[in-house]
Biopython code that builds the backbone (N, CA, C, O; Angstrom):
import numpy as np
from Bio.PDB.StructureBuilder import StructureBuilder

atoms = [
    (1, "MET", "N", (117.789, -15.964, 51.470)),
    (1, "MET", "CA", (118.739, -15.955, 52.563)),
    (1, "MET", "C", (119.136, -14.523, 52.945)),
    (1, "MET", "O", (119.317, -14.213, 54.122)),
    (2, "ASN", "N", (119.268, -13.666, 51.942)),
    (2, "ASN", "CA", (119.619, -12.269, 52.225)),
    (2, "ASN", "C", (118.607, -11.610, 53.149)),
    (2, "ASN", "O", (118.981, -10.831, 54.026)),
    (3, "GLN", "N", (117.335, -11.914, 52.963)),
    (3, "GLN", "CA", (116.286, -11.305, 53.772)),
    (3, "GLN", "C", (116.447, -11.653, 55.248)),
    (3, "GLN", "O", (116.094, -10.850, 56.112)),
    (4, "LEU", "N", (116.973, -12.834, 55.545)),
    (4, "LEU", "CA", (117.203, -13.218, 56.935)),
    (4, "LEU", "C", (118.352, -12.437, 57.554)),
    (4, "LEU", "O", (118.297, -12.061, 58.725)),
    (5, "LEU", "N", (119.382, -12.199, 56.773)),
    (5, "LEU", "CA", (120.556, -11.511, 57.293)),
    (5, "LEU", "C", (120.386, -9.991, 57.298)),
    (5, "LEU", "O", (120.795, -9.313, 58.240)),
    (6, "ILE", "N", (119.786, -9.475, 56.247)),
    (6, "ILE", "CA", (119.583, -8.037, 56.124)),
    (6, "ILE", "C", (118.098, -7.808, 55.830)),
    (6, "ILE", "O", (117.671, -7.943, 54.683)),
    (7, "PRO", "N", (117.314, -7.465, 56.842)),
    (7, "PRO", "CA", (115.870, -7.273, 56.623)),
    (7, "PRO", "C", (115.584, -6.205, 55.577)),
    (7, "PRO", "O", (116.334, -5.238, 55.446)),
    (8, "GLY", "N", (114.500, -6.383, 54.838)),
    (8, "GLY", "CA", (114.099, -5.418, 53.827)),
    (8, "GLY", "C", (113.698, -4.095, 54.452)),
    (8, "GLY", "O", (113.238, -4.049, 55.593)),
    (9, "GLN", "N", (113.872, -3.037, 53.711)),
    (9, "GLN", "CA", (113.487, -1.708, 54.159)),
    (9, "GLN", "C", (112.158, -1.335, 53.522)),
    (9, "GLN", "O", (111.952, -1.552, 52.328)),
    (10, "TYR", "N", (111.274, -0.783, 54.308)),
    (10, "TYR", "CA", (109.972, -0.377, 53.808)),
    (10, "TYR", "C", (109.826, 1.129, 53.949)),
    (10, "TYR", "O", (110.231, 1.717, 54.952)),
    (11, "ASP", "N", (109.251, 1.733, 52.941)),
    (11, "ASP", "CA", (108.998, 3.173, 52.982)),
    (11, "ASP", "C", (107.834, 3.453, 53.928)),
    (11, "ASP", "O", (107.028, 2.573, 54.230)),
    (12, "ASP", "N", (107.771, 4.686, 54.381)),
    (12, "ASP", "CA", (106.625, 5.083, 55.193)),
    (12, "ASP", "C", (105.358, 4.944, 54.367)),
    (12, "ASP", "O", (105.367, 5.167, 53.156)),
    (13, "ILE", "N", (104.284, 4.582, 55.017)),
    (13, "ILE", "CA", (103.017, 4.393, 54.346)),
    (13, "ILE", "C", (102.316, 5.741, 54.224)),
    (13, "ILE", "O", (102.174, 6.466, 55.208)),
    (14, "LYS", "N", (101.879, 6.073, 53.004)),
    (14, "LYS", "CA", (101.148, 7.321, 52.782)),
    (14, "LYS", "C", (99.713, 7.133, 53.260)),
    (14, "LYS", "O", (99.094, 6.096, 53.023)),
    (15, "THR", "N", (99.204, 8.143, 53.929)),
    (15, "THR", "CA", (97.834, 8.075, 54.447)),
    (15, "THR", "C", (97.075, 9.351, 54.097)),
    (15, "THR", "O", (97.660, 10.386, 53.779)),
    (16, "VAL", "N", (95.763, 9.238, 54.166)),
    (16, "VAL", "CA", (94.895, 10.415, 54.067)),
    (16, "VAL", "C", (94.107, 10.504, 55.363)),
    (16, "VAL", "O", (93.792, 9.485, 55.978)),
    (17, "LYS", "N", (93.793, 11.710, 55.769)),
    (17, "LYS", "CA", (93.007, 11.904, 56.988)),
    (17, "LYS", "C", (91.531, 11.780, 56.639)),
    (17, "LYS", "O", (91.062, 12.369, 55.666)),
    (18, "LYS", "N", (90.810, 11.014, 57.439)),
    (18, "LYS", "CA", (89.374, 10.805, 57.262)),
    (18, "LYS", "C", (88.696, 10.970, 58.610)),
    (18, "LYS", "O", (89.353, 11.031, 59.649)),
    (19, "LYS", "N", (87.377, 11.042, 58.577)),
    (19, "LYS", "CA", (86.607, 11.168, 59.813)),
    (19, "LYS", "C", (85.487, 10.142, 59.766)),
    (19, "LYS", "O", (84.791, 10.003, 58.760)),
    (20, "LEU", "N", (85.326, 9.426, 60.871)),
    (20, "LEU", "CA", (84.250, 8.441, 61.011)),
    (20, "LEU", "C", (83.505, 8.794, 62.290)),
    (20, "LEU", "O", (83.943, 8.447, 63.387)),
    (21, "GLY", "N", (82.381, 9.484, 62.146)),
    (21, "GLY", "CA", (81.675, 9.961, 63.328)),
    (21, "GLY", "C", (82.511, 10.987, 64.057)),
    (21, "GLY", "O", (82.849, 12.027, 63.491)),
    (22, "ASN", "N", (82.857, 10.708, 65.322)),
    (22, "ASN", "CA", (83.669, 11.658, 66.091)),
    (22, "ASN", "C", (85.132, 11.220, 66.214)),
    (22, "ASN", "O", (85.848, 11.691, 67.098)),
    (23, "ILE", "N", (85.579, 10.318, 65.329)),
    (23, "ILE", "CA", (86.967, 9.854, 65.346)),
    (23, "ILE", "C", (87.671, 10.289, 64.062)),
    (23, "ILE", "O", (87.231, 9.964, 62.959)),
    (24, "ASP", "N", (88.763, 11.023, 64.218)),
    (24, "ASP", "CA", (89.630, 11.346, 63.086)),
    (24, "ASP", "C", (90.673, 10.245, 63.001)),
    (24, "ASP", "O", (91.272, 9.874, 64.010)),
    (25, "TYR", "N", (90.893, 9.722, 61.806)),
    (25, "TYR", "CA", (91.854, 8.638, 61.644)),
    (25, "TYR", "C", (92.615, 8.777, 60.338)),
    (25, "TYR", "O", (92.241, 9.569, 59.473)),
    (26, "ASN", "N", (93.672, 8.013, 60.202)),
    (26, "ASN", "CA", (94.463, 7.964, 58.976)),
    (26, "ASN", "C", (94.127, 6.681, 58.231)),
    (26, "ASN", "O", (93.920, 5.630, 58.836)),
    (27, "TYR", "N", (94.077, 6.784, 56.915)),
    (27, "TYR", "CA", (93.771, 5.633, 56.075)),
    (27, "TYR", "C", (94.928, 5.441, 55.098)),
    (27, "TYR", "O", (95.280, 6.379, 54.383)),
    (28, "PRO", "N", (95.538, 4.235, 55.047)),
    (28, "PRO", "CA", (96.649, 3.996, 54.128)),
    (28, "PRO", "C", (96.162, 3.996, 52.679)),
    (28, "PRO", "O", (95.187, 3.320, 52.352)),
    (29, "THR", "N", (96.841, 4.756, 51.807)),
    (29, "THR", "CA", (96.374, 4.900, 50.430)),
    (29, "THR", "C", (97.038, 3.945, 49.446)),
    (29, "THR", "O", (96.410, 3.538, 48.468)),
    (30, "ASP", "N", (98.286, 3.583, 49.683)),
    (30, "ASP", "CA", (99.006, 2.781, 48.687)),
    (30, "ASP", "C", (99.337, 1.374, 49.156)),
    (30, "ASP", "O", (99.994, 0.621, 48.438)),
    (31, "TYR", "N", (98.896, 1.015, 50.337)),
    (31, "TYR", "CA", (99.312, -0.264, 50.905)),
    (31, "TYR", "C", (98.227, -0.759, 51.845)),
    (31, "TYR", "O", (97.725, 0.021, 52.653)),
    (32, "PRO", "N", (97.848, -2.031, 51.767)),
    (32, "PRO", "CA", (96.730, -2.507, 52.593)),
    (32, "PRO", "C", (97.054, -2.699, 54.079)),
    (32, "PRO", "O", (96.141, -2.770, 54.902)),
    (33, "LEU", "N", (98.326, -2.782, 54.427)),
    (33, "LEU", "CA", (98.706, -2.974, 55.828)),
    (33, "LEU", "C", (98.967, -1.624, 56.489)),
    (33, "LEU", "O", (99.216, -0.624, 55.815)),
    (34, "ILE", "N", (98.906, -1.615, 57.812)),
    (34, "ILE", "CA", (99.005, -0.345, 58.529)),
    (34, "ILE", "C", (100.175, -0.300, 59.512)),
    (34, "ILE", "O", (100.163, 0.500, 60.447)),
    (35, "TYR", "N", (101.178, -1.145, 59.314)),
    (35, "TYR", "CA", (102.235, -1.322, 60.312)),
    (35, "TYR", "C", (102.999, -0.066, 60.673)),
    (35, "TYR", "O", (103.413, 0.063, 61.825)),
    (36, "SER", "N", (103.213, 0.870, 59.758)),
    (36, "SER", "CA", (103.975, 2.066, 60.117)),
    (36, "SER", "C", (103.186, 3.357, 59.898)),
    (36, "SER", "O", (103.766, 4.443, 59.892)),
    (37, "ALA", "N", (101.894, 3.247, 59.721)),
    (37, "ALA", "CA", (101.071, 4.447, 59.536)),
    (37, "ALA", "C", (100.891, 5.162, 60.873)),
    (37, "ALA", "O", (100.948, 4.546, 61.937)),
    (38, "THR", "N", (100.675, 6.452, 60.795)),
    (38, "THR", "CA", (100.493, 7.263, 61.991)),
    (38, "THR", "C", (99.178, 6.911, 62.678)),
    (38, "THR", "O", (98.131, 6.849, 62.034)),
    (39, "ILE", "N", (99.237, 6.686, 63.965)),
    (39, "ILE", "CA", (98.073, 6.310, 64.770)),
    (39, "ILE", "C", (97.231, 7.549, 65.032)),
    (39, "ILE", "O", (97.810, 8.620, 65.211)),
    (40, "PRO", "N", (95.938, 7.479, 65.065)),
    (40, "PRO", "CA", (95.060, 6.329, 64.850)),
    (40, "PRO", "C", (94.909, 6.043, 63.364)),
    (40, "PRO", "O", (94.834, 6.958, 62.543)),
    (41, "VAL", "N", (94.864, 4.764, 63.037)),
    (41, "VAL", "CA", (94.765, 4.344, 61.645)),
    (41, "VAL", "C", (93.722, 3.236, 61.526)),
    (41, "VAL", "O", (93.591, 2.397, 62.418)),
    (42, "ILE", "N", (92.989, 3.240, 60.430)),
    (42, "ILE", "CA", (91.984, 2.207, 60.172)),
    (42, "ILE", "C", (92.276, 1.611, 58.804)),
    (42, "ILE", "O", (92.479, 2.336, 57.830)),
    (43, "SER", "N", (92.295, 0.294, 58.739)),
    (43, "SER", "CA", (92.549, -0.400, 57.477)),
    (43, "SER", "C", (91.245, -0.691, 56.742)),
    (43, "SER", "O", (90.155, -0.539, 57.295)),
    (44, "THR", "N", (91.375, -1.106, 55.506)),
    (44, "THR", "CA", (90.207, -1.495, 54.714)),
    (44, "THR", "C", (89.473, -2.650, 55.374)),
    (44, "THR", "O", (88.243, -2.682, 55.369)),
    (45, "SER", "N", (90.208, -3.599, 55.940)),
    (45, "SER", "CA", (89.547, -4.741, 56.583)),
    (45, "SER", "C", (88.729, -4.295, 57.793)),
    (45, "SER", "O", (87.676, -4.870, 58.064)),
    (46, "SER", "N", (89.190, -3.291, 58.518)),
    (46, "SER", "CA", (88.405, -2.757, 59.639)),
    (46, "SER", "C", (87.129, -2.105, 59.134)),
    (46, "SER", "O", (86.054, -2.313, 59.696)),
    (47, "LEU", "N", (87.249, -1.319, 58.079)),
    (47, "LEU", "CA", (86.066, -0.681, 57.517)),
    (47, "LEU", "C", (85.065, -1.730, 57.020)),
    (47, "LEU", "O", (83.856, -1.575, 57.195)),
    (48, "ASN", "N", (85.574, -2.786, 56.407)),
    (48, "ASN", "CA", (84.693, -3.871, 55.951)),
    (48, "ASN", "C", (83.986, -4.533, 57.126)),
    (48, "ASN", "O", (82.807, -4.871, 57.022)),
    (49, "SER", "N", (84.683, -4.722, 58.238)),
    (49, "SER", "CA", (84.047, -5.341, 59.403)),
    (49, "SER", "C", (82.965, -4.429, 59.985)),
    (49, "SER", "O", (81.962, -4.914, 60.508)),
    (50, "TYR", "N", (83.162, -3.117, 59.896)),
    (50, "TYR", "CA", (82.118, -2.199, 60.341)),
    (50, "TYR", "C", (80.869, -2.356, 59.468)),
    (50, "TYR", "O", (79.744, -2.313, 59.966)),
    (51, "LEU", "N", (81.083, -2.541, 58.156)),
    (51, "LEU", "CA", (79.953, -2.728, 57.244)),
    (51, "LEU", "C", (79.207, -4.020, 57.549)),
    (51, "LEU", "O", (77.976, -4.044, 57.564)),
    (52, "VAL", "N", (79.955, -5.094, 57.792)),
    (52, "VAL", "CA", (79.343, -6.391, 58.096)),
    (52, "VAL", "C", (78.507, -6.302, 59.370)),
    (52, "VAL", "O", (77.392, -6.819, 59.424)),
    (53, "ASN", "N", (79.048, -5.646, 60.390)),
    (53, "ASN", "CA", (78.360, -5.543, 61.683)),
    (53, "ASN", "C", (77.367, -4.394, 61.749)),
    (53, "ASN", "O", (76.591, -4.287, 62.698)),
    (54, "LYS", "N", (77.395, -3.531, 60.732)),
    (54, "LYS", "CA", (76.534, -2.345, 60.679)),
    (54, "LYS", "C", (76.650, -1.503, 61.951)),
    (54, "LYS", "O", (75.665, -0.978, 62.470)),
    (55, "ALA", "N", (77.892, -1.396, 62.432)),
    (55, "ALA", "CA", (78.206, -0.584, 63.604)),
    (55, "ALA", "C", (79.665, -0.142, 63.511)),
    (55, "ALA", "O", (80.483, -0.809, 62.877)),
    (56, "TYR", "N", (79.979, 0.968, 64.136)),
    (56, "TYR", "CA", (81.347, 1.477, 64.108)),
    (56, "TYR", "C", (81.674, 2.112, 65.461)),
    (56, "TYR", "O", (80.777, 2.574, 66.166)),
    (57, "PRO", "N", (82.964, 2.132, 65.821)),
    (57, "PRO", "CA", (83.341, 2.665, 67.135)),
    (57, "PRO", "C", (83.239, 4.186, 67.182)),
    (57, "PRO", "O", (83.503, 4.876, 66.197)),
    (58, "GLN", "N", (82.853, 4.684, 68.336)),
    (58, "GLN", "CA", (82.784, 6.115, 68.607)),
    (58, "GLN", "C", (83.316, 6.379, 70.004)),
    (58, "GLN", "O", (83.187, 5.540, 70.896)),
    (59, "LYS", "N", (83.918, 7.552, 70.192)),
    (59, "LYS", "CA", (84.379, 7.932, 71.520)),
    (59, "LYS", "C", (83.170, 8.228, 72.399)),
    (59, "LYS", "O", (82.210, 8.858, 71.956)),
    (60, "ILE", "N", (83.222, 7.771, 73.644)),
    (60, "ILE", "CA", (82.155, 8.084, 74.592)),
    (60, "ILE", "C", (82.122, 9.589, 74.837)),
    (60, "ILE", "O", (81.057, 10.206, 74.830)),
    (61, "ASP", "N", (83.288, 10.166, 75.053)),
    (61, "ASP", "CA", (83.425, 11.606, 75.247)),
    (61, "ASP", "C", (84.385, 12.107, 74.171)),
    (61, "ASP", "O", (85.563, 11.751, 74.189)),
    (62, "SER", "N", (83.911, 12.914, 73.246)),
    (62, "SER", "CA", (84.748, 13.328, 72.117)),
    (62, "SER", "C", (85.960, 14.166, 72.531)),
    (62, "SER", "O", (86.857, 14.383, 71.716)),
    (63, "THR", "N", (86.006, 14.638, 73.773)),
    (63, "THR", "CA", (87.150, 15.421, 74.230)),
    (63, "THR", "C", (88.128, 14.617, 75.084)),
    (63, "THR", "O", (89.243, 15.076, 75.334)),
    (64, "ASP", "N", (87.730, 13.425, 75.536)),
    (64, "ASP", "CA", (88.586, 12.624, 76.420)),
    (64, "ASP", "C", (88.580, 11.157, 75.989)),
    (64, "ASP", "O", (87.645, 10.414, 76.288)),
    (65, "ILE", "N", (89.631, 10.757, 75.288)),
    (65, "ILE", "CA", (89.709, 9.388, 74.759)),
    (65, "ILE", "C", (89.827, 8.347, 75.873)),
    (65, "ILE", "O", (89.509, 7.176, 75.661)),
    (66, "LYS", "N", (90.279, 8.760, 77.052)),
    (66, "LYS", "CA", (90.441, 7.830, 78.175)),
    (66, "LYS", "C", (89.112, 7.267, 78.672)),
    (66, "LYS", "O", (89.089, 6.248, 79.363)),
    (67, "LYS", "N", (88.022, 7.916, 78.328)),
    (67, "LYS", "CA", (86.706, 7.432, 78.758)),
    (67, "LYS", "C", (86.235, 6.235, 77.940)),
    (67, "LYS", "O", (85.268, 5.568, 78.306)),
    (68, "GLY", "N", (86.925, 5.965, 76.826)),
    (68, "GLY", "CA", (86.644, 4.754, 76.063)),
    (68, "GLY", "C", (85.762, 4.948, 74.841)),
    (68, "GLY", "O", (85.529, 6.067, 74.383)),
    (69, "PHE", "N", (85.278, 3.820, 74.329)),
    (69, "PHE", "CA", (84.525, 3.783, 73.090)),
    (69, "PHE", "C", (83.255, 2.963, 73.247)),
    (69, "PHE", "O", (83.121, 2.181, 74.188)),
    (70, "TYR", "N", (82.344, 3.145, 72.337)),
    (70, "TYR", "CA", (81.149, 2.311, 72.241)),
    (70, "TYR", "C", (80.884, 2.060, 70.760)),
    (70, "TYR", "O", (81.420, 2.773, 69.911)),
    (71, "LEU", "N", (80.071, 1.067, 70.438)),
    (71, "LEU", "CA", (79.700, 0.811, 69.056)),
    (71, "LEU", "C", (78.391, 1.515, 68.746)),
    (71, "LEU", "O", (77.391, 1.335, 69.441)),
    (72, "LYS", "N", (78.411, 2.309, 67.705)),
    (72, "LYS", "CA", (77.220, 3.037, 67.286)),
    (72, "LYS", "C", (76.612, 2.316, 66.084)),
    (72, "LYS", "O", (77.321, 1.943, 65.150)),
    (73, "GLU", "N", (75.305, 2.125, 66.118)),
    (73, "GLU", "CA", (74.624, 1.485, 64.994)),
    (73, "GLU", "C", (74.723, 2.391, 63.765)),
    (73, "GLU", "O", (74.571, 3.609, 63.854)),
    (74, "MET", "N", (74.980, 1.765, 62.626)),
    (74, "MET", "CA", (75.201, 2.500, 61.392)),
    (74, "MET", "C", (73.871, 2.737, 60.672)),
    (74, "MET", "O", (73.080, 1.814, 60.477)),
    (75, "ASP", "N", (73.645, 3.992, 60.284)),
    (75, "ASP", "CA", (72.470, 4.258, 59.463)),
    (75, "ASP", "C", (72.827, 4.040, 57.987)),
    (75, "ASP", "O", (73.990, 3.828, 57.646)),
    (76, "GLU", "N", (71.831, 4.093, 57.135)),
    (76, "GLU", "CA", (72.037, 3.787, 55.711)),
    (76, "GLU", "C", (72.995, 4.771, 55.049)),
    (76, "GLU", "O", (73.786, 4.378, 54.192)),
    (77, "ARG", "N", (72.936, 6.044, 55.435)),
    (77, "ARG", "CA", (73.819, 7.055, 54.868)),
    (77, "ARG", "C", (75.278, 6.767, 55.187)),
    (77, "ARG", "O", (76.135, 6.839, 54.306)),
    (78, "MET", "N", (75.565, 6.441, 56.449)),
    (78, "MET", "CA", (76.936, 6.119, 56.858)),
    (78, "MET", "C", (77.411, 4.850, 56.148)),
    (78, "MET", "O", (78.550, 4.781, 55.686)),
    (79, "TYR", "N", (76.537, 3.855, 56.064)),
    (79, "TYR", "CA", (76.867, 2.601, 55.383)),
    (79, "TYR", "C", (77.278, 2.884, 53.933)),
    (79, "TYR", "O", (78.305, 2.389, 53.469)),
    (80, "ASN", "N", (76.483, 3.670, 53.231)),
    (80, "ASN", "CA", (76.783, 3.988, 51.829)),
    (80, "ASN", "C", (78.042, 4.823, 51.682)),
    (80, "ASN", "O", (78.795, 4.635, 50.727)),
    (81, "ASN", "N", (78.288, 5.749, 52.616)),
    (81, "ASN", "CA", (79.511, 6.555, 52.575)),
    (81, "ASN", "C", (80.754, 5.683, 52.705)),
    (81, "ASN", "O", (81.711, 5.848, 51.949)),
    (82, "ILE", "N", (80.743, 4.766, 53.653)),
    (82, "ILE", "CA", (81.896, 3.887, 53.862)),
    (82, "ILE", "C", (82.075, 2.968, 52.652)),
    (82, "ILE", "O", (83.195, 2.771, 52.180)),
    (83, "LEU", "N", (80.980, 2.412, 52.154)),
    (83, "LEU", "CA", (81.042, 1.520, 51.002)),
    (83, "LEU", "C", (81.616, 2.234, 49.783)),
    (83, "LEU", "O", (82.473, 1.681, 49.093)),
    (84, "GLU", "N", (81.161, 3.442, 49.511)),
    (84, "GLU", "CA", (81.676, 4.215, 48.375)),
    (84, "GLU", "C", (83.147, 4.555, 48.560)),
    (84, "GLU", "O", (83.923, 4.484, 47.607)),
    (85, "PHE", "N", (83.538, 4.922, 49.773)),
    (85, "PHE", "CA", (84.940, 5.235, 50.046)),
    (85, "PHE", "C", (85.825, 4.019, 49.768)),
    (85, "PHE", "O", (86.868, 4.147, 49.126)),
    (86, "ILE", "N", (85.420, 2.853, 50.242)),
    (86, "ILE", "CA", (86.199, 1.627, 50.014)),
    (86, "ILE", "C", (86.321, 1.332, 48.524)),
    (86, "ILE", "O", (87.400, 0.987, 48.043)),
    (87, "LYS", "N", (85.214, 1.468, 47.791)),
    (87, "LYS", "CA", (85.234, 1.212, 46.345)),
    (87, "LYS", "C", (86.201, 2.154, 45.629)),
    (87, "LYS", "O", (86.973, 1.725, 44.771)),
    (88, "GLU", "N", (86.156, 3.436, 45.986)),
    (88, "GLU", "CA", (87.051, 4.417, 45.361)),
    (88, "GLU", "C", (88.515, 4.112, 45.662)),
    (88, "GLU", "O", (89.363, 4.196, 44.774)),
    (89, "GLU", "N", (88.814, 3.758, 46.907)),
    (89, "GLU", "CA", (90.193, 3.441, 47.275)),
    (89, "GLU", "C", (90.679, 2.182, 46.564)),
    (89, "GLU", "O", (91.839, 2.116, 46.159)),
    (90, "GLN", "N", (89.827, 1.200, 46.407)),
    (90, "GLN", "CA", (90.219, -0.026, 45.703)),
    (90, "GLN", "C", (90.503, 0.258, 44.235)),
    (90, "GLN", "O", (91.423, -0.327, 43.662)),
    (91, "LYS", "N", (89.733, 1.144, 43.618)),
    (91, "LYS", "CA", (89.995, 1.533, 42.222)),
    (91, "LYS", "C", (91.372, 2.171, 42.100)),
    (91, "LYS", "O", (92.109, 1.892, 41.154)),
    (92, "LYS", "N", (91.718, 3.027, 43.057)),
    (92, "LYS", "CA", (93.028, 3.698, 43.040)),
    (92, "LYS", "C", (94.171, 2.707, 43.185)),
    (92, "LYS", "O", (95.212, 2.856, 42.545)),
    (93, "GLN", "N", (93.978, 1.680, 44.038)),
    (93, "GLN", "CA", (95.042, 0.709, 44.297)),
    (93, "GLN", "C", (95.264, -0.207, 43.104)),
    (93, "GLN", "O", (96.363, -0.737, 42.942)),
    (94, "VAL", "N", (94.255, -0.408, 42.263)),
    (94, "VAL", "CA", (94.382, -1.267, 41.080)),
    (94, "VAL", "C", (95.235, -0.593, 40.033)),
    (94, "VAL", "O", (95.960, -1.270, 39.304)),
    (95, "LYS", "N", (95.167, 0.726, 39.938)),
    (95, "LYS", "CA", (95.913, 1.477, 38.918)),
    (95, "LYS", "C", (97.384, 1.360, 39.062)),
    (95, "LYS", "O", (98.130, 1.939, 38.273)),
]
sb = StructureBuilder()
sb.init_structure("model")
sb.init_model(0)
sb.init_chain("A")
sb.init_seg("    ")
for serial, (resi, resn, name, xyz) in enumerate(atoms, 1):
    if name == "N":
        sb.init_residue(resn, " ", resi, " ")
    sb.init_atom(name, np.array(xyz, "f"), 0.0, 1.0, " ", f" {name:<3s}", serial, name[0])
structure = sb.get_structure()
């Protein structure tokens, strides 16, 4: 009942800066959700969906985000980099 009357307070989510192709993004390190992380942010579930689809978003023009995005096919090196990153982050979250 208290939660309804006085909502819980959440700390800011800690992130690390990462790069995926030509997109710099923040990745939450201690929490799987991204509700208060600094934009642009990518969650583990987004990274997993990139692995499943073997494609990831890229800016059409790396200097102008207004031009939009396209999906770039993932090569084996990128696939392994993302997979290793996810594994390492999951190990950290278990500790």
